N, C-alpha and C positions, 0 to 999 in steps of 0.2 A: 264441333265442340264449343261450348260457351267459354268466353274469356271473362275472367274476373279481374278487378283492380283492388289491391289492398293499399290503404294509406298507412304507412309505418312512421312512427315517431321514434327518432333515433337520438339518443343523448350520447355525444362523444365523451371519451374518457379524459379530455383535457381541453384547455382553452385554445382558440385559434383554429380548430378543426371545423371547416365549413363544408357546405354542400359540394363545392368544387373538388374537395379532397375525397369525399365519399363516392362521388359518381363513378369514377373509373374502377374503384375497388369493388363496388357493388356489381357493376357490369361484368367484371371478371369472375365473380364468385357465384352469380345466379345460375340455377340449373337450366338445362335446355328448355326452350319454350317460354321462358320468363324474360321480361325486359323492363327497363325503367321507362315509365311514361312521362314522369315529371319529378323534379327534385327541387326543393326550396329550403330556405333556412329562416329562422327567426332568432334574433339576439335574445339572450337571457340576461346576462350581466357579466362584467369583468372578462370580456373576450370569449365567453361561452355562447354557443349557438345550439338550438334545437334544429335538427334536420328532419324534414318531412319528405319521404320518398313514396311515390305512387308506382307500384310494381304490378305489371300485367302478368297473368299466368293462366294456364288452362284449368277449367273447373273439373277437377277430378279428386277423388279421395286422397287426403294427405298432402295435397300440393302446397297449401298454405304453410303447413308445418315445415316442409322442406325449404321453402323460401325463407321463412323466419330463421331456421337453423343456419342456413348459409350466411345470411346477413349478420347474425349474432356471433358467428365465428370470427369476424373481423376484430383484430386486436384494438382498433380505434373505437369500438362500440362499448359504451359503459352499460346502457340500458336500451332495450328495444320493446316497443309496444305497438301492436296493430290496433289502430283506433277505428278503422272502418273497412268493410269489404263490400263491393257492389259489382253488379253485372255491367259490362260495357254496353253502350247503345248500339243498335243495329240500324242501318239505313233502310229506307223504303225500298222494297223490291229485292232485298237480300234473302 
């Protein structure tokens, strides 16, 4: 089955919440078969950060919706936007 990667833009609900805060929370709440590939942050202003999470999941109907719903359930999330979805690359001979 194909694996997709979604880049999610997460706005925390308060200042001082960084990627290091979100990573374990997202790992715990993701559905089976989904995992974090990368997580980064960019400062906005006054201690606020935008968190970008790249999440891998299986390419099947409704999978992205399930991942978005799981992450959006976190009380630390103010807003969530999926800004890109792409296939992962495969190596030669696979």
